[in-house]
SENULUM-914207 format. One record per residue: x, y, z of N, C-alpha, C in turn. Coordinates in steps of 0.1 Angstrom, whole numbers, plus 5000, padded with zeros to 4 digits. Layout:
<nodes>
XYZXYZXYZ;...
</nodes>
This chain:
<nodes>
490817275666491417245653492517345650;492317465652493317575649494517555657;494317515670495517495679496317375674;495717275670496417155665497117195652;496417275644497117315632498317395634;498217485644499417565647500617485652;500217385661501317305666501917215655;501117175646501617095634502517175625;502117305623502917395614504217425621;504117455634505317485641506317375641;505817255643506617135643507317115630;506517135619507117125606508217225604;508017345609509117445607510317415614;510117355626511317315634512117205627;511317115621512017005613512817055602;512117155595512817215583514017285587;513917365598515017445603516117345608;515717245615516717145619517517085607;516617055597517216995585518217095578;517817225578518717325572520017335580;519817345593521017355602521917235600;521317115600522016995598522816995585;522117045574522817055561523917155562;523717265569524817365570526017305577;525617235588526717175596527517075588;526716995581527316885573528216955562;527717065556528417135546529717195551;529517265563530717325569531817215573;531217105579532217005583532816945571;532016925560532616875548533716965542;533417105542534417195538535617185546;535417185559536617175568537417045566;536716935564537416805562538116815548;537516885539538116905526539416975527;539317085535540517175537541617095545;541217015555542216935562542816835553;542016765545542616665535543516735525;543016855521543816935511545216975517;545217005530546417045536547416925536;546916805539547716685539548316655525;547416675515547816645501548916745497;548716875501549716975497551016965505;550816915518552016895526552916775519;552216675514552816565507553516615494;552916705487553516765475554716845479;554616925490555817005494556916915499;556616805505557616705510558316645498;557616615487558216555475559216655469;558716775468559616885462560816905470;560716895484561816915493562816805491;562316675491563216565489563916575476;563316615465564016625452565116725453;564816835460565816945461567016895469;566716825480567816775488568716675481;568116585474568816485466569716545455;569116645448569816715437570916795443;570716855454571816935460573016845465;572616725471573716635475574416585463;573716555452574416505440575416605434;574916735434575816845430577016855439;576816855452577916865461578916755459;578516635456579416525454580116525441;579416565430580016535417580716655410;580616775416581316885409582816875411;583516935401585016945402585417075409;585117085422585317205429586017175442;587217235444588017215456587717325467;586917425464586617525473585317495480;585317465493584117435500583017535499;583317665500582317765499581617765485;582417755475581817745461581017625459;581517515465580717385464579417395471;579417455483578117465490577217565483;577717675477576817765470576217705457;577017615451576517545439575317455443;575517385455574517295460573217375463;573417495469572217575473571417615460;572117655450571417695438570717575431;571417455432570717335426569517305434;569517315447568317285455567217385451;567517515450566517605447565917585433;566817555423566317535410565417405409;565817305416565017175416563717195422;563717265434562517295441561517375433;562017475426561217565418560517495406;560917375402560317305391559117225395;558717235408557617155413556417255416;555317205421554217285425553517225437;552717315444551917275455550517335453;549517255454548117295452547917375439;548717325429548617385415549317515414;550017555425550817685425552217645422;552817705412554217675409555117735420;556217665423557117705433558217785428;558017845416559117915409559418045416;558518095425558818215433559518195446;560118065448560718035460562018125462;562218155475563418235479564018165491;565318215494566018155505565518235518;565318155529564818215541565918215551;565718275563566618285573566318195585;565218115583564818025594564117905588;564117795595563317675591561917705594;561517795602560117825606559617955599;560017975587559618085580558118085577;557418195577556018205574555818285561;555918215550555718295537554318335535;554218435526552918495522552018385515;550718405514549918305507550418275493;550518155490550918105477552318145473;553218155483554618175481555418075489;556718055486557417945493558817995496;559517925505560917965508561617835512;563017845511563917735515564917785525;565117715536566217735545567017615545;568317625540569117515537570317515547;570617395552571717375562572717265557;573917275560574917175558575317115571;575316985571575516905584576816835584;577416815595578616745597578316595601;578416495592578116365596579016305607;580116365609581016315619580916385633;579816465634579616535646578016545649;577416425649576016405652575116485642;575616505630574816575620574516725625;575416785632575216915636575417015625;574717125624574817215613576217285614;576817325602578017395602577817515592;578717615593578617725584578817695570;578217765561578517745546580017775544;580617675537582117685535582917595544;582317545554583017455563583117315556;584317265553584417145545583817025552;583517035566582816925573581416905569;580817005562579417005558579216915546;578916785548578716695537577316645534;576416675544575016645542574216775540;573216775531572416885528571016865534;570616955543569216945548568417065543;567417035536566517135530565217155538;565017275543563717305551562917395542;561717345538560917425529559617475536;559117585532557917645538557017695526;555717675528554717725517553517775524;553117895519551917955525550617905517;549917815523548717755517547517835520;546917885509545717965510544517865509;543717855520542517765519541617795508;541017695502540117715491538917795494;538317775507537117835511537517925523;538617985523539118055535538218175538;537718245528536818355531535518315537;535018205533533718155538533818105552;535018025555535117965568535918055577;536518155572537318245581538718185585;539218095576540418025579541618105574;542718115582543918195578544818105569;545818175564546818105556547518005564;547617885559548317775566549717755562;550717775571552117755568552417605568;552717555556553117415554554717405555;555217305561556617295562557017145560;558217125554558816995552560317005552;560916895556562316885557562916755552;564016765545564616645539566116665538;566816555540568316555539568816465528;569916505522570516425512572016425514;572616315511574116295512574616175505;575916175502576516065495576915955505;576715835502577115725511578615725513;579015665524580515655527581315605515;582415665513583315625502584715605507;585215485505586615455509587415435497;588515515495589315515483590815505487;591515415479592915395480593515445467;594515545468595215585456596615515457;596915455446598215385444599015485435;600115535440600915645434602315595430;602615585417603815545412605015645414;606015605421607215685423608415625418;608315535408609415475402610315575395;611515525391612615615386612215695374;611415645365611115715353610115825355;609515845367608515945369609016085368;610316105366610816245364611516255351;611216165341611916165328611716285320;610716365322610416485314611016615320;611916595330612516705337613616775328;613616905327614616975320615916975328;617016925323618216915330619416955322;620516975328621816995321622916905327;623616835319624816765323625916865323;626716885334627716985334629016925339;630016925330631416885334632116995342;632316965354633017065363634417025364;635317105358636717065358637617185361;638817155365639817265368640717285356;641017405353641917445343642917545348;644117525343645217615348646017555359;646917635365647717595375646917585388;647517505398646917495411646717625418;647617715415647617845423646717945416;646717945403646018055396644918005386;644617885386643617825377642217865382;641217795375639817815379639017695374;637717695379636817595375636117625362;636017535353635217545341634017465342;632917505336631617435336631317415321;631317295317631117255303630017155301;629017195293628017095289628517005279;628616875282629316775272628416745261;628916685250628116645239627016545242;626016545235624916455236625316315233;624516215235624816075233625016055218;625615945214625815905201624415895194;624415945181623115935174622316065175;622716155184622016285185622416375173;621716485171622016575161623416635162;624016665151625416715152625416845160;626416845169626616965178625616965190;624816865191623816865203624616845216;624116905226624716895239623716825249;624316775260623516705270622716795279;621716855273620816935280619416925274;618416945282617016925277616316825286;615316755280614616655288615516535291;615416495303616216385308616116265299;614816235295614516115286615216135273;615216255267615716275254617316265254;617916305265619316305266619816155267;619116075275619615935277619015835267;617915865261617415775251617215635256;616415615267616315475273615315395266;615015275272614015185267612615255269;611515195263610215255265609715265279;610315175288609915185302610515305309;611415375302611915495308613315485314;613915595318615215585324615215565339;616215495344616315475358617115585365;617615685357618415795363617415905367;617715965379616816065384617616205384;616816305383617316445382617816495395;617216435406617616475420617916345427;618516355438618816235446617616155450;617716025449618815935445619015925430;620115965425620315985411620515855403;621115755409621315635402622115645389;623215725390623915765378624715665371;624915555378625615445371624815385359;623515415359622715375348622915455335;623615565336623815645324624615565314;625615495318626415415308625615315300;624515275305623615185298622915255287;622915385287622215465276623215515266;624415465265625415505255626315615259;626115675271626915775276627915715286;629215715282630215645290631115745298;630515855302631215945311631315885325;632515895331632615855345631915955354;630715925357629816035364630116035379;631216105382631716115396631216245402;629916245406629416375411628216355420;627716465425626516465432625916605432;624516615431623916745432623116765445;623416675454622716675467623616635478;623316665490624016625502625016735506;625816695516626816795522628016805513;628316925508629416945499630716975506;631716905502633016935508634016975497;633517025486634317055475634116975463;635016965453634816885441634816745445;633916665439633816525443635016445438;635316335444636316245438635816105440;636416005432635915875432636515805444;637815795446638415735457639915745457;640615705467642015705467642615845466;643815855460644415985459643516075452;643416205457642216285454642416385443;642216355430642316465420641116545421;640116505429638816585430638916685441;639816675450639916775461640416915455;640017025461640417155456642017155455;642517205444641917295435641317225422;641217095421640717045409640316905409;639616855399639316715397640116655386;641116735381642116685372643416745376;644516685372645816755375645816885368;646416985375646417125369647017125355;646417195346646917215333646317115323;645517015327645016925318643516945317;643016905306641516915303641016795297;639916745302639416615297638916635283;639116525275638516525261637916395259;637016395249636316265246635616205257;635916075261635316005272636116005284;637016105286637916105298637416205308;636216255306635616345316635616275330;636116345340636216285353635316335363;634516445361633616495371632516565364;631316505364630216565357629016575367;628416685367627216705375625916705366;624816665372623516685365622716765374;622216875368621316965376620016995369;619017025376617717065371617817205365;617317225353617117365348616017435356;616317505366615317555375614517665370;614817715358614017805351612917745342;612917605342612017535334612217525319;613417575315613717575300614617465297;614617425284615517315279616917355280;617217485277618617535278618517645289;619217625300619117715311619517855307;618617955311618818095308619018185320;618818135332619018215344617718245350;617718265363616518305371616918375384;616218475388616418535401615118525409;615118485421613918465429613518585436;612318595440611718705447612418735460;613018635466613718655479615218675477;615718705465617018755463618118655459;617718525456618718425452618818435437;620018455433620318475419621018355413;620518305401621118195394621318245380;622318325377622518375363623018275353;623718165358624318075348624317935355;624717835347624817695351625917685362;626917765362628017755372627317775386;626517875387625817915400624917795404;624217745394623217635397624017515403;625117475396625917365401626417385415;627017495417627617525431626517535441;625317595438624217595448623717455451;623617375440623217235442624117155451;625417185450626417115458626517165472;625917285475626017345488627217435490;627817475479629117555480628817705480;627617745481627317885482626717925496;626817835505626117855518626917965527;628217975526628918065534630318095527;631018185532632318225525633318115527;633318045537634317945540634217835529;633017775528632917665518633017715504;632617845502632717905489634217915484;635117945493636517955490637117815490;636817725500637517595500637117515488;635917525483635517445472635917505459;636617615459637017695447635817735439;634617735444633517785437633717935434;634518005442634718145440635518175427;636118075421636818095409635918075397;634718015399633917975387632618055385;632018095396630718165395630918315392;630018385387630118525384630518605397;631218715395631618795406630418855413;629218865407628018925413627418835424;627818705424627318615434627918625448;627118645458627618655472627118535479;627918455485627418345493626418385504;625418305506624518325517623818195520;623418185533622718055537621418045529;621117915526619817895519619917875504;621117885498621217875484620817735479;621417635487621117495483619617455485;619017505496617617475498616717545487;617117665483616417735472616517655459;617717605456617917525444616917405445;617017335456616217215457614717245456;614217355462612817395461612417415446;613317495439613017515425613117395417;614017315420614217185412613017095414;612617075426611416985428610217035421;610017165420608917225412609017195397;610217165392610417145378610616995375;610416905385610516765382609216715375;609316675363608116635355608316485350;607216415351605816455354605516435369;606416405378606016375392605416495398;605916615396605316725403603916755398;603716725385602316745379601416635385;601916515387601116405392600716435407;601716485414601516515428600416625430;600416725421599416835422598116775418;598016695407596716635403596116545414;597016465420596516375430596016455442;596716565446596316645457595016715454;594816755442593516815438592416715439;592716595434591716485435591216465449;592216455459591816435473591016555478;591416675474590716795479589216795474;589016755461587616755456586816645463;587416525465586716415472586416455487;587416515493587216555507586216665509;586116755499585216865500583816825497;583616725488582316695483581716565487;582416475494581916345498582316315512;581616215517582016155530583016045528;584216095525585315995521586415975531;586815855532588115815539589115775528;590415805531591315785520592615715525;593215645516594515585518595415615507;596715635509597715655499598815545500;599015475489600115375489601015405477;602215455481603315475471604015345468;604415335455605115215452606315235442;607315155444608515155435608815005434;610014965438610314815437609314735446;608814805456607814745465606814865469;605614825473604714925478605114955493;604815075497605115115511604315025521;604715015533604014925543603615005555;604015125557603615215568603815355564;603315445573603415595570604915635569;605715575577607115615577608115525569;607515445560608315355552609315445543;610515405543611515475534612315375526;612915425516613815345507615215405509;616215325513617515375514618315355501;619015465497619715455484620915555485;621915535477623015625475622515755468;623015865473622615995467623016005452;624115945449624615945435624515805429;625215715434625215575429626015485438;625815355437626615265446628015265442;628315305429629715315425630415445429;629715545434630215665437629715705451;630415655461629815655475630215775483;631115865477631615975485630516065491;629416095484628416185489627516115500;627615975500626815905510625415865505;624615825515623315775511622215845519;620915825515619815885522618615795522;617615835530616315765531615315845524;614515785515613515855507612115795510;611115875511609815835515609115745505;608515635510607715545502606515505511;605615595514604715575525603415495521;602815435531601515375530600715445541;599815535538598915595548597715505548;597515435560596515335561595115385562;594215325555592815355556592315335571;591415425575590915415589589415405589;588915305597587415285598586815385608;587615455615587115545626586415665620;585215695624584515805619585215935619;585316005608586016135608587416125605;588116015605589515995603589715975588;589716095581589816085566591216065561;592216105568593616095564593916205553;593016295551593216395540594416475543;594616535555595716625557597016545557;597116425562598316345562598816315548;597816285539598216265526598716385519;598016495521598416625515599816665520;600216625532601516665537602616575531;602316445528603416355524603516355509;602516385501602516375486603716465480;603916585484605016665478606416615481;606516525491607816475495608216345488;607216285480607616165474608616185463;609516085461610716105452610815995442;611216025430611415925420612615825424;612315695424613315605428612915455424;613815385418613615235417612615195405;612115075407611315005396609815025399;609014935392607514955392606914825396;606414815408605714685413604214715415;603514715404602114745404601314635413;601714515411601014405418601114415433;602214455439602314465453601414585458;601314685450600514805454599014765454;598514695443597114655443596814555454;597714465456597514365467597414425481;598214525484598114595497596814685497;596414735486595214815486594014725489;593914615483592814515486592814485500;593914465506594014435521593514545529;593914665525593414785532591914795532;591314785520589914795518589114685524;589714565525589014455531589114455546;590114515552590314515566589914645573;590114755566590014885573588814975568;588014925559586915015554585815015564;584915115562583715135571582615045566;581814995576580714915573579714985563;579414915552578514975543579115065533;580315095534580915195525581115135511;581215225501581615185487583115195487;583715105479585215095479585715105465;586915165464587515175450589015195452;589715145441591215165440591415255428;592215365430592715445419594215425417;594615375405596015345403596515445393;597615515397598415605388599715545385;600115535373601515485369601915545356;603215555354603715605341604315495332;604015375336604615265329603915135330;604715025330604214895331605014825343;604514715347605214645358606614595354;607614625363609014585360609514505372;608714495383609214415394608014325399;608314205402607314105407607314085422;606413985426606213945440605414055447;604514005456604613875463603713765457;602913795447602013695442602613615431;603513665424604313605413605613675410;606613595407607913665404607813735390;606813695382606713765369605913905372;606514015368605814145371604414155366;604114115354602714135349601814035355;602213905357601413815363601113855378;602113915384601913965398600814065398;600814155389599714265388598314205385;598314105376597014045373596413965384;597313895391596813815403596213905414;596914015416596414115425595014165421;594814195408593614235403592514135405;592814005404591913905407591413915421;592313945431591913965445590914075446;591114185438590214295438588814255433;588814175423587514135417586814045427;587513965434586813875444586313955456;586914065459586514145470585414255465;585114255452584114355448584614495446;585914515444586514645444587014675430;586414785424586914825411588214895411;588914895400590214965399590115065387;590315195391590315295381591815335378;592315295366593715305362594015435354;595015505357595515615349596915575344;597015565331598315535325598915655318;599915715324600615825317601715775308;601515795295602415755285603415865281;604615865286605615965284606215955270;606115845264606615825250605615725243;605515735230604615655223604915505224;606115465226606515325226605915255237;605615325248605115255260603615225259;602915295250601415285250600915145249;601315065239600814925238601014845250;602214855257602514775269601614825280;601514955282600815005293599314975292;598814995279597414965277597014815280;597914725276597614585278597514555293;598314605301598314575315597314645323;596814755318595814845325594414835320;594214795308592914805301591714755308;590614815305589314765311588614685300;589214665288588514595277588814445277;589714395285590014255285590114205300;589214115303589114075317589713935320;590513885310591213765312592313775323;592313675332593213685343594613655338;594813605326596113575321596713675311;595813745305596213845294595513975295;594613995304593814115305594514235313;593814345314594314455321593714455335;594414525345594014515359592614575361;592214675353590914735354589814635349;590114575338589214475333589014355342;590114305347590114185355589314215368;589614325374588914365387587414385385;587014435373585614455370584914555379;583614535381582814615389582814765385;582914785372582814925367584115005367;585214945370586515015369586815055355;587615155353587915205340589415235339;589915235326591315265323591315405315;592215495319592315625313593815635308;593915645295595315665289595515815288;596615865293596916005293598316025285;598216105275599416125267600016265269;599316355276599816485278599716505293;600816555299600916585313599816675318;599516775309598516875312597116815314;596916695310595616635311595416555324;596516545332596416465344595416515354;595316645356594316695366592916665361;592616685348591316655343591016505344;591916425343591716275344591416245358;592116295367591816265382590416315385;590016435380588716485382587616405376;587916345364587016255358586716135366;587816085372587615965381586816005393;587016125398586216165410584716165406;584416205394583016195390582516045389;583415965384583115815382582815755396;583615795406583415745420582115785426;581715915423580415955428579215875421;579415855408578415765402578315625408;579515585413579515445419578715445431;578615545439577915545452576415565451;575915615439574515635438573815505435;
</nodes>
């Protein structure tokens, strides 16, 4: 009996021990399974925080008004860190996150880190250095040191959790339509200068006289100041340009009946003459001893006030070119200060101050300073260049530039031929002026950014305003040459209203509206910038560009095209850059 009792007790103990061991095993396995499941849950939390950081960084990269790639990337880095820090893993706030030096960082328990890279979408998403403008995709690599809940009991070490996510803006194809019509330099400060000979042929000299302003101006006013104010044209602006091609025959249509027999550009051979027997050849453009009065002026120049002032006060450049008075500006513009021979033959030596010494480059220096003071075209060129830089820095963008005057450009080398002065005054000859179309490219990485930056400063005010032809060609570009899946948009900059028709209608406004209908049918929005240089143009400009009226017969091109396009009225040149930047933000919203 005792033996059987012992065996029974022993068997019961083994059963109990087995049960206890089984319970311990089940408990340990349960804890381990819990930890495994917890790791997966925490990894999912980390992944969500990483995705949020990547998307926020990409949005920041795309939407900020920053043309500096390094600054743009650093802003994106900070946004990623801030967004990531607003999340938590395993109940632990990620607010202590720091930047790491590797995607395989092993942070301490309950701490986190980010390793962020910028990738080049046009080079197999390879990483690039911070500040490289090719880095358009943000890849966020996150690490978190997960401390097991029962680590001490199970002897488990800290588990390094890792997650990776990338964010970027979809492909964006943009065409900028850039108005280079004649009125785009109407705010340029200029001086009309009558250049005439006084005294005998042997001992006389050149005089430089600023003639009276047009009829209706203030008593004693002279023809100097803003080109628009001097000529007093229609609301659509003046067709006269401050630099070649000047189209000076249009001056008479503004009430100024001076015989404008002059040029400020081209090869100078002395005082200009109209034709036939040459009263314009040295020593004068009038018979010796006579001086023009009233409307008998026979040789007038128009020059840009290269000091930027309404009344020229003089300027000396850092490289030693001195322009103390209008006489020097006129002769430099004509090319009469390039060397001693032309200086003497043109009789410029009798008119400019004795301190002026001829030297090569005077004419080029004048032209450089003059172009910088052509307003508002120089302001628009700079604003457009900044727009492209921002878009190129912050988005995966491909770009096209279409300049337009009487017609829109048709190729990169499209030019418009015109007389340097006017068809009535052919002595100085003619020239070819750029009116380019930089075609959109569907080829990966062919952004056209640098080509556009190179050609923009060379655009020149000339001719009329054919908005319809420009929109029509932009729709063709975006329909034929855009990338598969890209978002598309047209940005239109103009300082006026349509004045030239065709190819869709001979009526200028109908031509523009029909082109906008094509944009609407193709799903392409039009973002219009209307620069109003004078109050009278505002109602006309607003009517043809507005986004408030979508009627194909009476609406504005932005409203007709639809799809979120907007119209921006600009009444101050200083606001142009901000307006272009605003549109950059609008385009980023378009692609989200």
